[in-house]
C-alpha positions in Angstrom: -37.2 17.1 21.7 -37.4 15.4 25.1 -36.5 11.5 24.4 -33.0 10.4 25.5 -33.1 7.9 22.8 -34.4 8.2 19.1 -34.4 6.2 15.9 -32.9 8.8 13.1 -32.4 8.3 9.3 -29.0 10.0 8.5 -29.0 12.0 5.6 -26.1 14.3 5.9 -22.4 14.2 7.0 -20.8 17.3 8.9 -17.4 18.6 9.1 -16.2 17.0 12.1 -16.9 13.4 11.1 -20.7 13.0 12.4 -23.6 12.0 10.4 -26.6 14.4 10.2 -30.3 13.6 10.8 -33.3 15.7 11.6 -35.8 15.5 14.3 -38.6 17.6 15.3 -37.2 20.1 12.7 -34.1 20.3 14.5 -30.5 19.3 13.2 -28.9 16.3 15.0 -25.2 15.5 14.7 -24.7 11.8 15.3 -21.2 10.5 16.1 -20.5 7.1 14.6 -23.3 7.3 12.0 -22.8 7.3 8.3 -25.0 8.8 5.6 -27.9 6.5 4.5 -28.0 4.6 7.9 -31.1 4.1 10.0 -29.7 4.3 13.8 -31.0 4.2 17.2 -29.1 7.1 18.9 -28.8 8.5 22.5 -29.3 12.1 22.7 -26.2 13.5 24.5 -26.9 17.3 24.3 -30.2 19.0 23.2 -29.6 22.8 22.4 -32.1 25.3 21.1 -31.0 25.1 17.3 -29.5 21.5 17.3 -28.8 18.4 19.2 -25.9 15.8 19.5 -26.1 12.2 19.5 -24.2 8.9 19.6 -25.1 5.7 18.0 -26.4 3.0 20.0 -27.4 0.5 17.6 -27.2 0.7 13.6 -30.5 -0.7 12.4 -29.9 -0.2 8.6 -26.1 -0.1 7.9 -24.6 2.0 5.0 -22.8 -0.3 2.5 -19.4 0.9 3.5 -19.6 0.4 7.3 -17.0 -2.0 8.7 -16.0 -3.1 12.3 -13.5 -0.8 13.5 -9.9 -2.5 13.5 -9.0 -0.8 16.8 -10.2 -2.1 20.2 -10.5 1.3 21.6 -13.3 2.6 19.2 -15.6 4.2 20.1 -13.8 5.3 23.6 -10.7 6.7 22.3 -11.3 10.3 20.6 -8.4 10.1 18.3 -10.1 8.2 15.3 -13.7 8.8 14.5 -14.0 7.1 11.1 -12.7 3.7 11.7 -16.3 2.3 11.0 -16.2 3.3 7.3 -14.0 1.5 4.6 -11.1 3.6 3.6 -12.7 4.4 0.1 -16.1 5.7 1.9 -13.6 7.8 4.1 -12.4 9.5 1.2 -15.6 10.1 -0.4 -17.3 11.8 2.7 -13.9 14.0 3.0 -14.4 15.1 -0.4 -18.1 15.7 0.2 -17.0 17.9 3.3 -14.8 20.0 1.3 -17.2 20.6 -1.4 -20.0 21.6 1.1 -17.8 23.8 3.1 -16.7 25.8 0.1 -20.3 26.1 -1.2 -21.7 26.9 2.1 -18.8 29.2 3.8 -16.8 29.9 0.8 -19.6 31.1 -1.6 -18.5 28.8 -4.4 -21.0 27.5 -6.8 -20.2 24.2 -8.0 -16.7 24.1 -6.6 -13.9 22.1 -8.5 -13.2 19.7 -5.8 -11.2 16.6 -6.9 -11.5 13.2 -5.6 -9.8 12.9 -2.2 -6.4 10.9 -3.0 -5.0 8.4 -0.8 -1.3 9.4 0.3 0.1 6.1 1.9 -0.9 3.3 4.4 -4.3 3.7 6.2 -2.7 2.5 9.3 0.8 3.0 10.9 1.3 6.2 9.5 1.4 8.5 12.1 4.8 9.5 13.2 3.9 11.9 16.0 1.7 11.5 18.8 0.6 13.4 21.9 -0.4 11.4 25.1 -1.7 12.3 28.4 -1.8 10.3 31.7 -5.0 9.2 33.4 -5.4 9.6 37.1 -3.3 6.4 37.7 -0.4 7.7 35.3 -1.4 5.4 32.4 -0.7 7.1 29.1 -3.4 7.5 26.6 -5.6 9.7 24.5 -8.4 12.0 25.3 -12.0 10.6 24.9 -13.9 12.5 22.1 -15.1 15.9 23.3 -13.7 15.2 26.8 -10.6 15.6 28.8 -11.0 12.2 30.1 -8.2 9.9 29.2 -8.5 6.4 27.7 -5.4 4.4 28.5 -3.7 2.6 25.4 -1.2 0.1 25.0 -0.7 0.4 21.2 -2.3 2.9 18.6 -3.0 1.3 15.4 -2.5 4.6 13.1 0.9 5.3 14.8 4.1 4.1 13.2 5.9 1.2 14.8 8.8 3.2 16.0 6.2 5.3 18.0 4.5 2.2 19.5 7.8 0.6 20.4 8.7 3.7 22.7 5.3 3.7 24.0 5.5 0.0 25.1 8.6 0.8 26.7 7.5 3.6 28.8 6.7 2.8 32.5 3.8 5.3 32.3 3.7 9.2 32.5 5.9 9.3 35.7 4.5 12.6 37.0 4.8 14.2 33.6 1.7 16.1 32.6 1.9 14.7 29.0 4.5 13.9 26.2 4.9 13.5 22.6 6.4 10.8 20.6 7.8 11.8 17.4 9.5 9.2 15.1 12.1 10.5 12.4 14.3 9.0 9.8 17.1 8.9 12.2 15.4 8.0 15.6 12.7 9.0 17.9 12.2 12.1 19.9 10.3 12.1 23.4 9.1 15.5 24.4 8.1 15.5 28.1 5.8 18.3 29.7 7.1 18.5 33.1 5.0 17.6 35.9 5.2 17.2 39.8 7.3 13.9 39.3 10.3 12.9 37.0 9.6 10.2 34.0 12.0 7.4 33.9 13.1 7.6 30.3 13.5 4.0 28.8 16.9 3.4 27.1 15.8 3.6 23.5 17.9 4.7 20.6 16.6 8.3 20.6 16.9 11.9 20.6 15.3 12.8 24.0 14.1 16.2 24.8 12.7 17.9 27.8 10.3 20.9 27.1 10.7 24.0 29.1 8.2 26.8 30.3 9.3 29.0 27.3 8.5 26.2 24.6 12.0 25.4 24.0 13.7 22.2 24.5 16.8 20.8 25.8 18.5 17.5 25.1 18.5 15.1 28.0 20.3 12.3 25.7 21.4 12.1 22.2 21.0 14.5 19.3 18.7 17.5 19.8 17.7 17.6 16.0 15.8 15.1 14.0 15.9 14.5 10.4 13.2 13.5 7.6 13.8 13.1 4.0 10.9 14.2 1.7 11.4 13.8 -2.3 15.2 13.6 -2.0 15.5 16.7 0.1 16.8 16.5 4.1 14.8 18.4 6.6 16.3 19.0 9.9 13.9 20.2 12.8 13.7 20.4 16.4 11.3 18.0 18.5 9.2 21.2 19.2 8.9 22.5 15.5 6.1 21.9 13.6 6.4 19.0 10.5 3.8 16.7 9.2 2.9 13.7 11.2 2.7 11.7 7.9 5.9 11.5 5.9 3.8 10.0 3.0 1.3 13.1 3.5 4.4 15.5 3.4 5.6 14.0 -0.1 2.0 14.2 -1.4 1.7 18.0 -0.4 4.9 18.7 -2.2 4.0 17.0 -5.0 0.7 18.4 -5.3 1.7 22.1 -4.6 4.5 21.9 -7.1 1.8 20.6 -9.7 -0.3 23.4 -9.0 2.4 26.4 -9.4 3.7 24.9 -12.7 6.7 26.2 -14.2 8.2 28.8 -11.6 11.8 29.2 -12.9 12.6 33.1 -12.6 9.6 34.0 -10.6 9.5 35.5 -7.0 7.5 33.1 -4.6 6.5 33.8 -1.2 6.3 30.8 1.0 4.0 31.8 4.0 3.8 30.0 7.2 7.0 28.4 5.9 8.0 26.0 8.8 11.2 24.3 8.3 11.1 24.7 4.5 9.1 21.8 3.4 7.8 23.8 0.2 10.3 26.7 0.0 13.2 24.3 -0.7 11.3 22.5 -3.9 10.2 25.9 -5.1 13.9 27.1 -5.0 15.2 23.9 -6.6 12.7 24.6 -9.6 14.3 27.8 -10.2 12.0 30.4 -8.1 13.5 33.2 -6.0 11.9 32.1 -2.7 11.4 34.1 0.4 10.0 31.8 3.3 8.2 33.7 6.0 8.0 31.8 9.4 7.1 33.3 12.9 8.8 30.5 14.9 12.5 31.5 15.2 13.4 27.9 15.9 11.6 26.7 12.5 13.1 29.8 10.7 16.6 28.9 12.0 16.1 25.2 10.8 14.6 26.5 7.2 17.6 28.6 6.6 20.0 25.7 7.7 18.1 23.3 5.4 18.2 25.5 2.5 22.2 25.8 3.0 22.4 22.1 3.1 20.4 21.8 -0.1 22.7 24.3 -1.7 20.0 26.7 -2.5 19.7 30.3 -2.2 16.8 30.7 0.4 15.8 33.9 2.0 14.3 33.4 5.5 12.1 36.2 7.2 11.6 35.3 10.9 8.2 37.2 11.3 4.7 36.9 11.6 3.1 36.6 8.4 0.4 39.4 8.5 3.3 41.7 9.7 5.2 40.8 6.7 2.7 40.8 4.1 1.7 44.3 5.4 5.1 45.6 5.2 5.7 44.6 1.8 2.0 45.6 0.6 3.4 48.6 -1.3 6.6 47.1 -2.6 7.5 47.8 -6.3 8.4 44.2 -6.6 5.3 42.0 -5.5 5.6 38.4 -5.8 4.6 36.2 -8.7 2.9 33.6 -6.7 2.3 32.9 -3.0 2.2 29.5 -1.5 0.8 29.3 2.3 0.2 26.6 4.7 -1.3 28.3 7.8 -2.0 26.6 11.0 -5.5 25.0 11.6 -7.0 28.5 12.3 -6.5 29.4 8.4 -4.6 32.5 7.2 -7.4 34.9 8.2 -9.2 37.7 6.5 -6.5 40.3 7.2 -3.8 38.2 5.6 -5.9 37.3 2.7 -7.2 40.9 2.0 -3.2 41.9 1.9 -2.7 39.4 -0.7 -5.6 40.9 -2.8 -4.0 44.3 -2.3 -0.5 42.9 -3.5 -2.5 41.7 -6.6 -0.7 38.2 -6.7 -1.5 36.4 -9.7 -1.4 32.9 -8.3 -2.3 31.8 -4.8 -1.7 28.0 -3.6 -3.4 27.6 -0.4 -2.5 24.2 1.8 -5.3 23.9 4.3 -5.9 21.4 7.1 -9.4 22.8 8.1 -12.0 22.8 5.1 -14.3 25.4 7.0 -11.4 27.9 7.6 -10.2 27.3 4.0 -13.6 28.0 2.8 -13.6 31.4 4.8 -10.5 32.5 3.3 -11.5 31.5 -0.1 -14.5 33.7 0.2 -12.2 36.8 1.0 -10.0 36.0 -1.8 -12.9 35.6 -4.2 -14.5 38.7 -3.1 -11.2 40.5 -4.0 -11.1 39.0 -7.5 -9.8 35.5 -7.2 -11.3 32.4 -8.9 -11.1 29.1 -7.2 -9.4 27.1 -10.2 -9.0 23.6 -8.2 -9.4 21.8 -4.8 -7.2 18.6 -4.2 -8.2 16.9 -1.0 -5.4 14.6 0.3 -6.2 11.8 3.0 -3.1 12.5 5.3 -5.3 11.2 8.2 -6.9 8.1 7.5 -9.4 6.7 10.0 -10.2 10.3 11.2 -12.3 12.8 9.6 -9.3 15.4 9.2 -8.4 16.0 5.5 -5.7 18.4 3.9 -6.6 20.3 0.8 -4.7 22.2 -1.7 -6.5 25.1 -3.1 -5.3 27.0 -6.3 -6.5 30.2 -6.8 -5.9 32.5 -9.9 -6.1 36.1 -10.2 
């Protein structure tokens, strides 16, 4: 494959948001291409087993192709599906989840439901991470690069986030920052650099991150709050919480539908964060153990449980350490809910759940490939994938959340 440009028929769609074509017997992953299209593409990398390319011209567009609403496309690497209608985006995400469960998960005809919208397709993101370019202007990384594309406004970010971004004079010597909107204000988390950032006068909780990952308040409260399905969640600016409040609501609803009647059951909520799923499970009558490695998040989970007037046991310990410790207990859980980070739970955690013989596992995943690998481990250990519900928490991007239900 020696040509720098090629005319390609796109016949697939890969995890990661790129169209797939074949040229000289080699798979070509084409950024900006959609299944069914004929495109002229620039070959950007030519490797032994595959190549990477970018669309130069669309010769025959797919029916769902649209003009991206954002002026920073395709330079900004934040949104890689703005050239498709929201409906087509969700169809492609379901396709990716299905293919990953088949190819990596060993599932035959996996029961993957249609990908559901969970809220607005723009203006939904309550948390963004920004980086300075050489001139100190704030922006996002270019796709597959550390180069920064300066931006003035992000279409997928919430208005409150954009208001703070507009008020910032630039990075001011900071190495980066995050803007997080919540119910009661906006938190600005600054990664210190050689200079000092002049913080605008905004009604916000403002924090400075420390080398150990903790934060200290510069001005205002050091805790922000979000309300999900009538439950108040308090969390620090550095704690994980879903960037899309509508998406958090959808996750809770979908998980609670998957677990069914939990009254009187023992439930483990692994990777519990600040208790997003623990509290609804306890409110539904389950005896809940929330397991969370982050001590800050675990403290907030315990406090959120007390504020909700529910009895919640919080274990501030790594998940693998906890499940190994409890593997031979005489009182195994009736169900496990887990919401691991992008890397997934991993084979060791999944094998420990197999050893425990948990009747029901509900797995919340933000990466279909790692979900599929863990589903394979659980399936090998005697579980059946009863359903997989994709949720479109991140419109305009290839990212998708999945709630998978596995029964013993």
